[in-house]
C-alpha positions as a Markdown table, in Angstrom:
| # | Residue | x | y | z |
|---|---|---|---|---|
| 1 | Unk | -94.5 | -22.7 | 66.9 |
| 2 | Unk | -90.9 | -23.0 | 66.0 |
| 3 | Unk | -90.0 | -19.3 | 65.7 |
| 4 | Unk | -88.0 | -17.7 | 68.9 |
| 5 | Unk | -89.7 | -14.6 | 70.2 |
| 6 | Unk | -86.6 | -12.9 | 70.6 |
| 7 | Unk | -85.7 | -13.2 | 66.8 |
| 8 | Unk | -87.8 | -10.9 | 65.4 |
| 9 | Unk | -87.1 | -6.9 | 66.5 |
| 10 | Unk | -89.7 | -4.7 | 66.3 |
| 11 | Unk | -88.3 | -2.3 | 63.6 |
| 12 | Unk | -88.8 | -5.0 | 61.1 |
| 13 | Unk | -92.4 | -5.8 | 62.1 |
| 14 | Unk | -94.9 | -4.9 | 59.6 |
| 15 | Unk | -97.8 | -2.7 | 60.6 |
| 16 | Unk | -101.2 | -1.3 | 59.5 |
| 17 | Unk | -100.9 | 1.8 | 61.1 |
| 18 | Unk | -100.9 | 5.1 | 59.4 |
| 19 | Unk | -99.2 | 7.2 | 62.0 |
| 20 | Unk | -95.9 | 9.2 | 61.5 |
| 21 | Unk | -95.3 | 9.0 | 65.1 |
| 22 | Unk | -95.7 | 5.2 | 65.1 |
| 23 | Unk | -93.2 | 4.9 | 62.4 |
| 24 | Unk | -90.5 | 6.8 | 64.2 |
| 25 | Unk | -87.5 | 5.3 | 65.5 |
| 26 | Unk | -87.3 | 7.0 | 68.6 |
| 27 | Unk | -91.5 | 7.2 | 68.7 |
| 28 | Unk | -91.8 | 3.6 | 68.3 |
| 29 | Unk | -94.1 | 1.8 | 70.8 |
| 30 | Unk | -93.4 | -1.5 | 72.2 |
| 31 | Unk | -95.6 | -4.2 | 72.7 |
| 32 | Unk | -95.4 | -7.6 | 74.3 |
| 33 | Unk | -94.4 | -9.6 | 71.3 |
| 34 | Unk | -97.2 | -12.4 | 71.8 |
| 35 | Unk | -97.8 | -15.5 | 69.2 |
| 36 | Unk | -101.0 | -13.6 | 68.2 |
| 37 | Unk | -98.9 | -10.4 | 67.2 |
| 38 | Unk | -96.6 | -12.5 | 65.3 |
| 39 | Unk | -99.5 | -14.2 | 63.2 |
| 40 | Unk | -100.9 | -10.9 | 62.7 |
| 41 | Unk | -97.5 | -9.4 | 61.4 |
| 42 | Unk | -96.9 | -12.3 | 59.3 |
| 43 | Unk | -100.5 | -12.0 | 57.8 |
| 44 | Unk | -99.8 | -8.0 | 56.9 |
| 45 | Unk | -96.7 | -9.1 | 54.7 |
| 46 | Unk | -98.8 | -9.0 | 51.7 |
| 47 | Unk | -99.4 | -5.1 | 52.3 |
| 48 | Unk | -96.2 | -3.6 | 50.9 |
| 49 | Unk | -97.7 | -0.1 | 51.1 |
| 50 | Unk | -97.8 | 0.2 | 55.0 |
| 51 | Unk | -94.4 | -0.8 | 55.2 |
| 52 | Unk | -93.0 | 0.5 | 58.6 |
| 53 | Unk | -90.6 | 3.4 | 58.5 |
| 54 | Unk | -87.8 | 3.5 | 61.1 |
| 55 | Unk | -86.9 | 7.2 | 61.5 |
| 56 | Unk | -83.7 | 8.7 | 62.1 |
| 57 | Unk | -84.4 | 11.6 | 64.7 |
| 58 | Unk | -80.6 | 11.9 | 66.8 |
| 59 | Unk | -81.1 | 15.5 | 65.7 |
| 60 | Unk | -83.9 | 16.5 | 68.2 |
| 61 | Unk | -81.5 | 15.3 | 70.8 |
| 62 | Unk | -79.3 | 18.1 | 69.9 |
| 63 | Unk | -81.7 | 20.6 | 68.5 |
| 64 | Unk | -84.5 | 20.7 | 70.4 |
| 65 | Unk | -82.7 | 21.1 | 74.0 |
| 66 | Unk | -80.5 | 23.7 | 72.7 |
| 67 | Unk | -83.5 | 25.9 | 71.0 |
| 68 | Unk | -85.4 | 25.7 | 74.2 |
| 69 | Unk | -82.7 | 26.6 | 76.4 |
| 70 | Unk | -81.8 | 29.7 | 74.5 |
| 71 | Unk | -85.8 | 30.5 | 74.5 |
| 72 | Unk | -86.0 | 29.9 | 78.1 |
| 73 | Unk | -82.9 | 31.8 | 79.0 |
| 74 | Unk | -84.4 | 34.9 | 77.1 |
| 75 | Unk | -87.8 | 34.6 | 77.5 |
| 76 | Unk | -88.1 | 34.5 | 81.4 |
| 77 | Unk | -86.4 | 37.9 | 82.0 |
| 78 | Unk | -87.7 | 39.6 | 78.8 |
| 79 | Unk | -90.9 | 38.7 | 79.6 |
| 80 | Unk | -90.8 | 39.1 | 83.2 |
| 81 | Unk | -89.6 | 42.7 | 82.7 |
| 82 | Unk | -92.6 | 43.6 | 80.5 |
| 83 | Unk | -95.0 | 42.2 | 83.0 |
| 84 | Unk | -93.6 | 44.5 | 85.7 |
| 85 | Unk | -93.1 | 47.4 | 83.3 |
| 86 | Unk | -96.7 | 47.5 | 82.2 |
| 87 | Unk | -98.5 | 46.8 | 85.8 |
| 88 | Unk | -96.7 | 49.7 | 87.0 |
| 89 | Unk | -98.5 | 51.8 | 85.0 |
| 90 | Unk | -101.5 | 49.9 | 85.4 |
| 91 | Unk | -103.9 | 53.2 | 86.4 |
| 92 | Unk | -103.1 | 54.5 | 82.8 |
| 93 | Unk | -103.0 | 51.6 | 80.7 |
| 94 | Unk | -103.8 | 51.9 | 76.8 |
| 95 | Unk | -105.5 | 49.5 | 75.2 |
| 96 | Unk | -102.5 | 48.5 | 73.3 |
| 97 | Unk | -100.4 | 47.8 | 76.4 |
| 98 | Unk | -103.5 | 45.7 | 77.6 |
| 99 | Unk | -103.1 | 43.5 | 74.9 |
| 100 | Unk | -99.0 | 43.3 | 75.0 |
| 101 | Unk | -99.9 | 42.6 | 79.0 |
| 102 | Unk | -101.8 | 39.7 | 78.1 |
| 103 | Unk | -99.4 | 38.3 | 75.2 |
| 104 | Unk | -96.2 | 38.8 | 78.0 |
| 105 | Unk | -98.3 | 36.5 | 80.5 |
| 106 | Unk | -99.0 | 33.9 | 77.9 |
| 107 | Unk | -95.5 | 33.8 | 76.6 |
| 108 | Unk | -94.2 | 33.6 | 80.4 |
| 109 | Unk | -96.5 | 30.7 | 81.3 |
| 110 | Unk | -95.3 | 28.6 | 78.6 |
| 111 | Unk | -91.7 | 29.7 | 79.2 |
| 112 | Unk | -91.8 | 28.4 | 82.6 |
| 113 | Unk | -92.5 | 24.8 | 81.0 |
| 114 | Unk | -89.4 | 24.5 | 79.0 |
| 115 | Unk | -87.3 | 22.9 | 81.6 |
| 116 | Unk | -89.7 | 20.1 | 81.5 |
| 117 | Unk | -89.3 | 19.8 | 77.7 |
| 118 | Unk | -85.3 | 20.2 | 77.8 |
| 119 | Unk | -84.9 | 17.3 | 80.1 |
| 120 | Unk | -87.3 | 15.2 | 78.0 |
| 121 | Unk | -85.6 | 15.7 | 74.7 |
| 122 | Unk | -82.1 | 15.9 | 76.2 |
| 123 | Unk | -82.7 | 12.3 | 77.8 |
| 124 | Unk | -83.6 | 10.5 | 74.5 |
| 125 | Unk | -87.5 | 11.4 | 74.7 |
| 126 | Unk | -87.7 | 10.1 | 78.5 |
| 127 | Unk | -90.9 | 11.7 | 80.1 |
| 128 | Unk | -91.0 | 10.7 | 83.7 |
| 129 | Unk | -93.5 | 13.6 | 84.9 |
| 130 | Unk | -96.6 | 11.5 | 84.3 |
| 131 | Unk | -99.7 | 11.8 | 82.0 |
| 132 | Unk | -101.4 | 15.2 | 83.3 |
| 133 | Unk | -97.8 | 17.1 | 83.3 |
| 134 | Unk | -97.7 | 15.8 | 79.4 |
| 135 | Unk | -101.2 | 16.7 | 78.7 |
| 136 | Unk | -100.6 | 20.5 | 80.3 |
| 137 | Unk | -97.2 | 21.2 | 78.4 |
| 138 | Unk | -98.8 | 20.2 | 75.1 |
| 139 | Unk | -101.8 | 22.3 | 75.8 |
| 140 | Unk | -99.3 | 25.3 | 77.0 |
| 141 | Unk | -97.6 | 25.0 | 73.7 |
| 142 | Unk | -100.6 | 25.2 | 71.5 |
| 143 | Unk | -102.5 | 27.8 | 73.9 |
| 144 | Unk | -99.2 | 30.2 | 73.5 |
| 145 | Unk | -99.1 | 29.7 | 69.9 |
| 146 | Unk | -102.4 | 30.6 | 69.0 |
| 147 | Unk | -103.0 | 33.1 | 72.1 |
| 148 | Unk | -99.8 | 34.7 | 70.6 |
| 149 | Unk | -101.4 | 35.0 | 67.0 |
| 150 | Unk | -104.5 | 36.1 | 68.5 |
| 151 | Unk | -103.0 | 38.9 | 70.5 |
| 152 | Unk | -100.9 | 40.0 | 67.8 |
| 153 | Unk | -103.8 | 40.0 | 65.5 |
| 154 | Unk | -105.7 | 42.4 | 68.2 |
| 155 | Unk | -102.7 | 44.6 | 68.7 |
| 156 | Unk | -102.4 | 45.0 | 64.7 |
| 157 | Unk | -106.4 | 45.9 | 64.3 |
| 158 | Unk | -105.6 | 48.7 | 67.3 |
| 159 | Unk | -102.9 | 50.1 | 65.3 |
| 160 | Unk | -104.8 | 49.5 | 62.0 |
| 161 | Unk | -107.9 | 51.6 | 63.4 |
| 162 | Unk | -105.4 | 54.2 | 64.8 |
| 163 | Unk | -103.8 | 55.0 | 61.3 |
| 164 | Unk | -106.4 | 54.1 | 58.9 |
| 165 | Unk | -109.7 | 55.9 | 60.9 |
| 166 | Unk | -108.1 | 58.3 | 63.2 |
| 167 | Unk | -111.2 | 60.0 | 63.7 |
| 168 | Unk | -113.5 | 57.1 | 63.9 |
| 169 | Unk | -115.7 | 57.1 | 67.3 |
| 170 | Unk | -116.7 | 53.2 | 67.7 |
| 171 | Unk | -113.2 | 52.4 | 68.7 |
| 172 | Unk | -112.8 | 54.6 | 71.2 |
| 173 | Unk | -116.5 | 53.4 | 73.0 |
| 174 | Unk | -115.8 | 51.1 | 75.9 |
| 175 | Unk | -112.0 | 52.2 | 76.3 |
| 176 | Unk | -110.0 | 50.2 | 78.3 |
| 177 | Unk | -112.9 | 48.2 | 79.6 |
| 178 | Unk | -113.6 | 46.8 | 75.9 |
| 179 | Unk | -110.0 | 46.0 | 75.7 |
| 180 | Unk | -110.0 | 43.7 | 78.7 |
| 181 | Unk | -113.3 | 42.0 | 77.7 |
| 182 | Unk | -111.5 | 41.3 | 74.1 |
| 183 | Unk | -108.6 | 39.6 | 75.8 |
| 184 | Unk | -111.1 | 37.8 | 77.8 |
| 185 | Unk | -112.6 | 37.0 | 74.8 |
| 186 | Unk | -109.4 | 35.8 | 73.3 |
| 187 | Unk | -108.4 | 33.6 | 76.1 |
| 188 | Unk | -111.9 | 31.8 | 76.0 |
| 189 | Unk | -111.5 | 31.2 | 72.2 |
| 190 | Unk | -107.5 | 29.8 | 72.8 |
| 191 | Unk | -108.9 | 27.3 | 75.8 |
| 192 | Unk | -111.9 | 26.1 | 73.2 |
| 193 | Unk | -109.4 | 25.5 | 70.6 |
| 194 | Unk | -106.9 | 23.7 | 72.4 |
| 195 | Unk | -108.6 | 21.9 | 74.9 |
| 196 | Unk | -108.7 | 18.9 | 72.7 |
| 197 | Unk | -105.1 | 18.9 | 73.3 |
| 198 | Unk | -105.9 | 17.4 | 76.7 |
| 199 | Unk | -107.7 | 14.2 | 74.6 |
| 200 | Unk | -105.2 | 13.8 | 72.2 |
| 201 | Unk | -101.6 | 14.4 | 73.7 |
| 202 | Unk | -100.6 | 11.6 | 76.3 |
| 203 | Unk | -97.8 | 9.4 | 77.5 |
| 204 | Unk | -97.3 | 6.1 | 76.1 |
| 205 | Unk | -94.3 | 3.2 | 76.2 |
| 206 | Unk | -91.7 | 3.0 | 73.5 |
| 207 | Unk | -88.7 | 0.6 | 73.8 |
| 208 | Unk | -89.4 | 0.5 | 77.2 |
| 209 | Unk | -89.7 | 3.9 | 78.3 |
| 210 | Unk | -92.1 | 6.5 | 78.9 |
| 211 | Unk | -92.6 | 9.4 | 76.2 |
| 212 | Unk | -94.7 | 12.1 | 76.0 |
| 213 | Unk | -96.2 | 12.6 | 72.5 |
| 214 | Unk | -97.0 | 15.8 | 71.0 |
| 215 | Unk | -99.7 | 15.6 | 68.7 |
| 216 | Unk | -101.6 | 12.5 | 69.2 |
| 217 | Unk | -100.9 | 8.9 | 70.3 |
| 218 | Unk | -100.4 | 6.5 | 67.2 |
| 219 | Unk | -104.2 | 4.6 | 67.8 |
| 220 | Unk | -105.8 | 8.4 | 67.5 |
| 221 | Unk | -103.5 | 9.9 | 64.7 |
| 222 | Unk | -106.4 | 9.4 | 62.0 |
| 223 | Unk | -108.8 | 11.0 | 64.6 |
| 224 | Unk | -106.2 | 14.0 | 65.0 |
| 225 | Unk | -106.1 | 14.8 | 61.4 |
| 226 | Unk | -109.3 | 17.0 | 61.1 |
| 227 | Unk | -108.7 | 18.6 | 64.4 |
| 228 | Unk | -104.9 | 19.3 | 63.2 |
| 229 | Unk | -106.6 | 21.2 | 60.3 |
| 230 | Unk | -109.0 | 22.8 | 61.7 |
| 231 | Unk | -106.8 | 24.2 | 64.5 |
| 232 | Unk | -104.7 | 25.4 | 61.6 |
| 233 | Unk | -107.3 | 27.4 | 59.8 |
| 234 | Unk | -109.1 | 28.9 | 62.7 |
| 235 | Unk | -105.9 | 29.6 | 64.8 |
| 236 | Unk | -103.4 | 30.9 | 62.4 |
| 237 | Unk | -104.7 | 31.2 | 58.7 |
| 238 | Unk | -107.7 | 33.2 | 59.3 |
| 239 | Unk | -105.8 | 35.8 | 61.9 |
| 240 | Unk | -102.8 | 35.7 | 59.5 |
| 241 | Unk | -105.2 | 37.0 | 56.5 |
| 242 | Unk | -106.5 | 39.6 | 58.9 |
| 243 | Unk | -103.4 | 41.1 | 59.7 |
| 244 | Unk | -102.2 | 40.8 | 56.2 |
| 245 | Unk | -105.2 | 42.8 | 55.3 |
| 246 | Unk | -104.4 | 45.2 | 57.9 |
| 247 | Unk | -100.9 | 45.7 | 57.1 |
| 248 | Unk | -101.6 | 46.4 | 53.4 |
| 249 | Unk | -103.7 | 49.1 | 54.3 |
| 250 | Unk | -101.6 | 50.5 | 56.8 |
| 251 | Unk | -98.6 | 50.2 | 54.4 |
| 252 | Unk | -101.1 | 52.6 | 52.1 |
| 253 | Unk | -101.6 | 54.9 | 54.3 |
| 254 | Unk | -97.9 | 55.3 | 55.8 |
| 255 | Unk | -96.5 | 55.4 | 52.0 |
| 256 | Unk | -98.4 | 59.1 | 51.5 |
| 257 | Unk | -97.3 | 62.3 | 52.4 |
| 258 | Unk | -97.7 | 63.3 | 56.4 |
| 259 | Unk | -100.7 | 65.9 | 55.1 |
| 260 | Unk | -103.2 | 64.3 | 52.7 |
| 261 | Unk | -106.1 | 65.9 | 51.5 |
| 262 | Unk | -105.5 | 68.7 | 54.0 |
| 263 | Unk | -106.0 | 66.1 | 57.0 |
| 264 | Unk | -102.7 | 65.1 | 59.1 |
| 265 | Unk | -102.5 | 61.3 | 58.6 |
| 266 | Unk | -100.0 | 60.8 | 61.6 |
| 267 | Unk | -97.2 | 62.4 | 63.5 |
| 268 | Unk | -93.7 | 61.4 | 62.7 |
| 269 | Unk | -93.3 | 59.5 | 65.9 |
| 270 | Unk | -96.5 | 57.8 | 65.5 |
| 271 | Unk | -95.8 | 56.8 | 62.1 |
| 272 | Unk | -92.5 | 55.5 | 63.0 |
| 273 | Unk | -94.1 | 53.4 | 65.8 |
| 274 | Unk | -96.4 | 52.1 | 63.3 |
| 275 | Unk | -93.8 | 51.1 | 60.5 |
| 276 | Unk | -91.4 | 49.1 | 63.5 |
| 277 | Unk | -94.6 | 47.3 | 64.5 |
| 278 | Unk | -95.3 | 46.2 | 60.9 |
| 279 | Unk | -91.6 | 45.1 | 60.5 |
| 280 | Unk | -91.5 | 43.3 | 64.0 |
| 281 | Unk | -94.8 | 41.3 | 63.5 |
| 282 | Unk | -93.9 | 40.6 | 60.0 |
| 283 | Unk | -90.6 | 39.2 | 61.5 |
| 284 | Unk | -92.8 | 37.1 | 64.3 |
| 285 | Unk | -94.9 | 35.6 | 61.8 |
| 286 | Unk | -92.2 | 34.7 | 59.3 |
| 287 | Unk | -89.7 | 33.0 | 61.6 |
| 288 | Unk | -92.3 | 31.6 | 64.3 |
| 289 | Unk | -95.9 | 30.9 | 62.9 |
| 290 | Unk | -95.7 | 30.7 | 58.9 |
| 291 | Unk | -92.8 | 28.0 | 58.5 |
| 292 | Unk | -94.3 | 25.7 | 61.6 |
| 293 | Unk | -98.1 | 25.9 | 60.1 |
| 294 | Unk | -96.6 | 24.8 | 56.7 |
| 295 | Unk | -94.6 | 21.8 | 57.9 |
| 296 | Unk | -97.3 | 20.9 | 60.3 |
| 297 | Unk | -99.8 | 20.8 | 57.8 |
| 298 | Unk | -97.8 | 18.6 | 55.0 |
| 299 | Unk | -96.9 | 16.7 | 58.2 |
| 300 | Unk | -100.4 | 15.8 | 59.0 |
| 301 | Unk | -101.2 | 15.0 | 55.2 |
| 302 | Unk | -98.4 | 12.8 | 54.7 |
| 303 | Unk | -98.6 | 10.7 | 57.5 |
| 304 | Unk | -102.4 | 9.8 | 57.1 |
| 305 | Unk | -101.7 | 8.7 | 53.3 |
| 306 | Unk | -100.7 | 4.8 | 53.4 |
| 307 | Unk | -99.0 | 4.9 | 50.0 |
| 308 | Unk | -96.3 | 7.5 | 50.5 |
| 309 | Unk | -93.1 | 5.8 | 50.7 |
| 310 | Unk | -91.0 | 5.6 | 53.7 |
| 311 | Unk | -88.1 | 8.1 | 52.5 |
| 312 | Unk | -90.9 | 10.9 | 52.2 |
| 313 | Unk | -92.1 | 10.3 | 55.4 |
| 314 | Unk | -88.9 | 10.5 | 57.2 |
| 315 | Unk | -88.1 | 13.8 | 55.0 |
| 316 | Unk | -91.7 | 15.6 | 56.4 |
| 317 | Unk | -91.0 | 14.3 | 59.9 |
| 318 | Unk | -87.4 | 15.7 | 59.7 |
| 319 | Unk | -88.5 | 19.0 | 58.2 |
| 320 | Unk | -91.7 | 19.4 | 61.1 |
| 321 | Unk | -89.6 | 18.4 | 63.8 |
| 322 | Unk | -87.1 | 20.8 | 62.7 |
| 323 | Unk | -89.5 | 23.9 | 62.6 |
| 324 | Unk | -91.1 | 22.8 | 65.7 |
| 325 | Unk | -88.7 | 24.7 | 68.4 |
| 326 | Unk | -88.8 | 27.8 | 66.4 |
| 327 | Unk | -92.5 | 28.3 | 66.8 |
| 328 | Unk | -91.4 | 28.9 | 70.4 |
| 329 | Unk | -89.4 | 31.7 | 69.8 |
| 330 | Unk | -91.9 | 34.1 | 69.5 |
| 331 | Unk | -91.8 | 34.0 | 73.4 |
| 332 | Unk | -88.7 | 36.4 | 73.2 |
| 333 | Unk | -89.8 | 38.1 | 69.9 |
| 334 | Unk | -93.0 | 39.1 | 71.6 |
| 335 | Unk | -91.0 | 41.3 | 74.4 |
| 336 | Unk | -89.0 | 42.9 | 71.4 |
| 337 | Unk | -91.9 | 43.9 | 69.9 |
| 338 | Unk | -93.0 | 45.9 | 73.0 |
| 339 | Unk | -89.7 | 47.3 | 73.3 |
| 340 | Unk | -89.8 | 48.7 | 69.4 |
| 341 | Unk | -93.2 | 50.3 | 69.8 |
| 342 | Unk | -92.4 | 51.8 | 73.4 |
| 343 | Unk | -90.3 | 54.6 | 72.9 |
| 344 | Unk | -90.7 | 55.2 | 77.0 |
| 345 | Unk | -89.5 | 51.6 | 77.3 |
| 346 | Unk | -86.7 | 52.4 | 75.4 |
| 347 | Unk | -85.3 | 55.5 | 76.8 |
| 348 | Unk | -85.5 | 53.7 | 80.4 |
| 349 | Unk | -83.5 | 50.8 | 79.2 |
| 350 | Unk | -80.9 | 52.7 | 77.4 |
| 351 | Unk | -80.8 | 54.9 | 80.6 |
| 352 | Unk | -80.4 | 51.9 | 82.7 |
| 353 | Unk | -77.7 | 50.1 | 80.2 |
| 354 | Unk | -75.8 | 53.6 | 80.2 |
| 355 | Unk | -75.8 | 53.7 | 84.4 |
| 356 | Unk | -74.7 | 50.2 | 84.0 |
| 357 | Unk | -71.6 | 50.6 | 81.9 |
| 358 | Unk | -70.9 | 54.1 | 83.7 |
| 359 | Unk | -70.4 | 52.2 | 86.9 |
| 360 | Unk | -68.5 | 49.3 | 85.3 |
| 361 | Unk | -66.1 | 51.9 | 83.8 |
| 362 | Unk | -65.7 | 53.7 | 87.0 |
| 363 | Unk | -64.9 | 50.3 | 88.9 |
| 364 | Unk | -62.3 | 49.5 | 86.3 |
| 365 | Unk | -60.5 | 52.9 | 86.6 |
| 366 | Unk | -60.0 | 52.7 | 90.0 |
């Protein structure tokens, strides 16, 4: 063998792998370049459809740390305030506030893991925190994402029943105990749906640096495809369709006069509260959930097709990884939902801001 080991850079090696993560310039695994590896690489030269792509992902080093820092700085105090506010009224919690409390807890736990990701992407995808921390952070992301979707679905259904079936007796049976049982069921479903994340997410060595894979390691990319699709369908598509059906029905009712067929449909305050909730939840789905799952689905399809050109793979990689951090924005959008749907919380916040402003004015006038 007359070829030098160092004369063949990893970017020019031909590979049969279909994983998009494997093709990324910032996610390119490095293996000891042995003579056997070289022979296999040369043998694969006759397969142009599986040409290895080199992706430019420098945008992640700016976009992801900036967005995650923004979410952390807003999400941590907002969710802590919501948890404290609801917990103070725990003897008289409404079913809606029980769902909001669980939603805020899920968001708070996720926000607490963001400093690790901020350091990771700010350090050019370097992960020094170990295998378990990598799996846990990825699990927290997806459990928060799908937990938020399911808890927002519960809140939407609760509001739908109150608006469209105000005299039905079955939703009132069980009361708060039933709401707590539903929340327990949601946590169980989320744990089952996201448990495979502990199998697929893992650390690896790329360019002599330890990295934390998001979806799966390269060798499990094909195995991840059916799970990723099932997670999208069960954890997003079905709840999203249910929420849209509820909101269409609620919009139909709320557009009627206050008194319809001799029956009062809702008070003005209740109606305004329902309208605000529809607007905020729709905004959360449109900003956080829909773009992420749409681009993730396209990403999973493209990275498993060996005939897709390198430029197309690169494009879908950039699109998906650009929407991924915005999926975390629900962690500070959810507290805004609580703020807009709780008149007492808005009044107390307004009084607090007025008090701070008054003290500040007095201080400057001295």
